[in-house]
N, C-alpha and C positions, 0 to 999 in steps of 0.2 A: 492493323485493326484501327478503325476510326474512333474518335472520342465518343461518338454516339453508341457504338458497339460496346465500348468499355463501360459506359454509363449504364447501359441495359444489363450487361453481365454483372456489374456490381449491385444493381438493384435486385436482380434475381437471387444473387448470393445472400444479400441481406434478408430478403424475404424467406429464403430457405432456412437461414440461421434462426430467425424468429419463430418459424413454424416448428423447428426441431426442439426449441427450448421449453415448450409448453406454455408460452405466452398466451394469455387470454385477455382480451380487452375488457376493462372493468364494466363497461356498459354494453358489451356484446352478449350474445347468447351464452348463458352459463357463467357469466362474470359476476364478481362480487357486488356490483351495483344492483343487480336484480335481487340479490339476497337481502339488501338493506332497504330498497325502495318500498315505502309504505309500511315498514316494520318497526320503525324507531319512534319512541315517545320520549321527548326531552322533558326534564324536570320543569315544573311550573316556574315561570319567570317571576322575579321579585323586584327588579329594578328596570329602569329604562334600557340600560345596557343589556340586561338579560333578555328583554323583549326583542331587541334588534338581533341578538344572537340566535334565539329560538326561531324567529321568523326566517332567518337565513338558513338554518338547519332544515326547516320544513320546506323551504324553496328548493333546496338541493336533494333532499331525501324523500320528498313527497309527503302526503298527509300522515298524521300520527297513526302509528300502529300500536300493537300491544305486545308484540313478541320480544322486543328489546327495549330496555330502559337506559336513557342517556342521562347520567348525573354529571353535573359540571359546576365549576366555581370560577367566576371571573374576578380578576383583580386588576384595577386600573390605577396607576399612579400619575399624578400631574406634576411635571417637572419644568421649572422655568428654563428656557433655552437662550433667549436673547435678552440681555439686560442693557438698558441705555446708560449713558454717562451719569444721569441723575438717579440711578438705581431703580428704574422701573422696568419690569419684565414686559417685553413687547411680543414675545412668542413663547408658547408653551408646547411641550411634548407630552403626549399621552402614551405611557408604556403599559401594555396590557399583557396579561397571562390568562390562559384558559386551561384549567386542569379538568380532565374528563375521564369518565369510566363508563363503558358500555357493558350492561349486565343482561344476561338472558333472564327474562321475567319468570319463566317456568321453574328453572333450576336455581336461580340466584348466582350462577357462576359468572365470573368476570370474563367477558369476551376479549376486551382490550382496554387499556388505559394509558394515559400519557399526559403530556403538557405541551402546549404551544405558546409562543409569544410573538408579539409584533408591536409596532409603534406607529403613531401618526402625530400630526401637530396642527396647531391653529394659531392665528395671529390675534393679539389683544390690542392692536392699534385701531382706534376708531371709537364708535359709541359703545355703550354698555350692551345695547341690544345686538349690535354686530358681533361683539365678543362672545356673548352667550350663544348666539346662533352658530358661530364658528366652532365653539366648544361642543355643542350638541351634535353638529354635523361630524366633527372629528370622532366623537364617541360612537356614533352610528357606523362610521367607516371602520373604526377599530373592531367593533363587535362583528361586523361582516367579515373582515379579514380573518379574525380568530375562528369564526364559524367555518369559513372555507378551509382553513388549515385542519380543523378537527375532522371535517367531512373527508378530506383527502386521506388523513390517517385512518379513518374508519373504513374507507373503501379499500385501502391497501391491506388492511387486516381482515377484511370480509372473506369468508370462505367462498370459493367458486361453487356454483351449483351444477 
């Protein structure tokens, strides 16, 4: 048996195993992605971090719906990472946490809830404007990463249709 025949046989075996386990692609027909797309309304944003978070949620789950309510709380901590010999911080880390709860709007029942965390960093070497721009960009990246993690968890918990 040649290596091509073995490779084909292994691919067919893997496909058969996935078909037998009830695996459904999240964005495929009947997957959880279609159950959430256009159905989720995130709580109103209050801060710049919240705005970036909600924008990414809407990018991933489509326009706001009214069937499901996403409540969330973002926490961001700024931690000095690199300190020079004259005790000046030259790099900061942003450690972020997003707690979330997806609620069925009609019944008030919690569909899923959890917490995700991530981090990013920025440099404070340079002008004040460069440092502020770096921090703002890092905050937006962090909010985007947290939103992506929340969406992944929501899709994993979504019922298949």
